[in-house]
C-alpha positions as CSV (number, residue, x, y, z in Angstrom):
1,D,0.0,0.0,0.0
2,L,1.8,3.1,-1.3
3,Q,0.8,6.6,-0.5
4,K,2.1,9.7,-2.3
5,L,3.9,12.4,-0.4
6,I,4.2,15.9,-1.8
7,Q,7.4,17.2,-0.4
8,G,8.3,20.7,0.7
9,N,10.3,21.2,-2.5
10,G,7.4,20.2,-4.8
11,T,8.7,16.7,-5.7
12,I,6.5,13.7,-5.2
13,S,7.8,10.5,-3.7
14,E,5.9,7.3,-2.8
15,T,6.3,6.0,0.7
16,S,5.7,2.4,1.7
17,N,4.1,2.1,5.2
18,D,5.6,-1.4,5.5
19,T,9.3,-0.6,5.1
20,G,9.5,3.2,5.8
21,T,11.5,3.7,2.5
22,N,10.7,6.3,0.0
23,L,11.3,6.0,-3.8
24,A,13.0,9.5,-3.9
25,F,14.9,11.7,-6.3
26,G,18.3,13.4,-5.6
27,P,20.2,13.2,-2.3
28,T,18.2,11.5,0.5
29,L,18.0,11.4,4.3
30,S,17.7,8.4,6.6
31,F,17.3,8.1,10.3
32,Q,16.3,5.8,13.1
33,L,14.0,6.8,15.9
34,S,13.7,5.5,19.4
35,L,10.5,6.8,21.2
36,E,11.0,7.0,24.9
37,G,8.9,4.5,26.9
38,R,8.2,2.2,24.0
39,P,9.5,-1.3,23.6
40,A,11.8,-2.3,20.7
41,G,9.7,-3.1,17.6
42,K,7.0,-0.6,18.6
43,Q,8.5,2.6,17.3
44,A,5.8,3.3,14.6
45,D,4.6,6.9,14.5
46,K,3.7,9.7,12.2
47,V,6.4,12.4,12.6
48,F,7.0,15.9,11.3
49,I,10.3,16.6,9.8
50,G,11.4,20.3,9.3
51,I,14.7,21.0,7.6
52,A,16.3,24.4,8.2
53,S,19.6,25.9,7.2
54,G,22.6,26.0,9.6
55,Q,23.0,24.9,13.2
56,T,20.1,24.2,15.7
57,T,18.1,27.2,16.9
58,V,15.1,27.9,19.0
59,S,13.0,29.3,16.3
60,P,14.0,27.6,12.9
61,T,12.8,28.7,9.6
62,Y,12.0,25.6,7.6
63,I,13.0,25.3,4.0
64,L,11.5,21.9,3.6
65,T,8.8,20.1,5.6
66,F,7.6,16.6,5.6
67,T,5.3,14.2,7.3
68,A,6.5,10.6,7.5
69,D,5.0,7.3,8.7
70,V,7.8,5.6,10.5
71,P,7.4,1.9,10.7
72,D,7.7,-0.2,14.0
73,S,11.4,-0.7,13.4
74,G,12.0,3.1,13.8
75,I,14.1,3.1,10.6
76,F,13.1,5.4,7.9
77,S,15.1,6.1,4.7
78,G,14.9,7.7,1.3
79,L,13.5,11.1,2.2
80,S,14.3,13.2,-0.8
81,L,16.3,16.3,-0.1
82,A,16.6,17.3,-3.8
83,G,17.4,21.0,-4.0
84,L,19.7,21.2,-1.0
85,N,23.3,21.9,-1.4
86,P,25.8,19.1,-0.8
87,G,28.5,20.1,1.8
88,S,26.1,22.6,3.4
89,I,25.0,22.5,7.1
90,Y,21.4,21.9,7.8
91,T,19.3,20.9,10.9
92,A,16.5,18.3,10.8
93,Y,13.9,18.8,13.5
94,I,11.8,15.7,14.1
95,K,8.6,15.8,16.3
96,G,6.4,12.7,16.8
97,L,2.9,12.8,18.3
98,S,3.2,13.4,22.2
99,Q,7.0,13.7,21.9
100,I,9.3,16.7,22.4
101,D,11.1,17.7,19.1
102,S,14.7,16.9,18.6
103,G,17.0,19.0,16.3
104,I,19.9,17.1,14.6
105,T,22.5,19.1,12.7
106,F,24.1,17.4,9.6
107,T,26.3,18.2,6.7
108,M,24.5,17.3,3.4
109,N,25.9,14.4,1.6
110,P,25.5,14.3,-2.2
111,N,23.9,10.8,-2.0
112,E,22.5,9.7,1.3
113,T,22.8,11.5,4.7
114,S,22.2,9.4,7.9
115,L,21.2,11.5,10.8
116,N,23.0,11.1,14.2
117,D,25.7,9.0,12.6
118,G,23.2,6.2,12.2
119,K,22.5,6.0,15.9
120,P,18.8,6.3,17.0
121,V,17.4,9.8,17.5
122,I,15.7,9.6,20.9
123,L,12.3,11.5,21.1
124,I,11.2,12.1,24.7
125,S,7.6,11.2,25.3
126,G,4.9,13.0,27.3
127,D,4.0,16.2,25.4
128,L,0.3,15.4,25.2
129,N,-0.8,18.9,24.4
130,E,1.9,19.5,21.7
131,D,3.4,22.7,23.2
132,N,6.9,21.1,23.1
133,V,7.1,21.1,26.9
134,I,6.3,18.3,29.3
135,N,4.6,19.8,32.5
136,S,1.6,19.5,34.8
137,A,-0.8,20.3,31.8
138,D,0.3,17.1,30.2
139,Y,0.0,15.1,33.4
140,T,-3.5,16.4,33.8
141,I,-4.4,15.1,30.3
142,A,-2.9,11.7,31.0
143,R,-4.5,11.5,34.4
144,S,-8.0,12.2,32.9
145,Y,-7.5,9.0,30.8
146,Y,-6.2,6.8,33.6
147,G,-7.4,3.2,33.5
148,T,-8.8,3.4,29.9
149,T,-8.3,0.8,27.2
150,P,-9.2,0.7,23.5
151,A,-12.6,-0.6,24.6
152,S,-13.3,2.5,26.7
153,S,-15.7,5.1,25.2
154,N,-13.1,7.9,26.1
155,W,-9.9,6.1,24.9
156,N,-7.1,8.4,23.7
157,A,-4.4,6.5,22.0
158,R,-2.0,9.4,22.1
159,T,-2.0,9.1,25.8
160,D,-0.9,5.5,25.7
161,L,2.8,6.4,25.5
162,N,4.2,2.9,25.8
163,K,1.6,1.4,23.4
164,D,0.3,-1.3,25.8
165,N,-3.3,-0.5,25.4
166,L,-3.8,0.7,28.9
167,I,-3.4,4.1,30.4
168,N,-1.6,3.4,33.6
169,N,1.3,4.5,35.9
170,W,3.8,3.7,33.1
171,D,2.1,6.3,30.9
172,L,1.9,8.9,33.8
């Protein structure tokens, strides 16, 4: 099952939800995610990826943006960065649902660039109101779903941070 992604630079690539690999044009980006609190093999998430010029900054200006469906393995590759300049420095900002964003600076490779030297990019879980801060507001949201399961009428899957189908102390 392939879905088309229109990328920030106007190109179209096809993404396979099964492998996390794009059929892309030009130089590509690959990365591996590790979502805090989740067991190995349960790293699937829809993530935002913003590419900005230069080093990490508090308020980046994105020159490319993407949404990617990362598979359970957490490995995603083939994200087309056509139009960026090989040898130049960029930062990739990655944010998953209920996670704090992470900025990873890289030097663009003319073929494939692997973020974080191929080591997993760790995203910290718990940002339930998506303000990029984990605080009492997030705790209040999680607490309001305490004890729920997918069979509950008020189930909120985003609150199940460890993906065990139960909102409990592990999620809090």
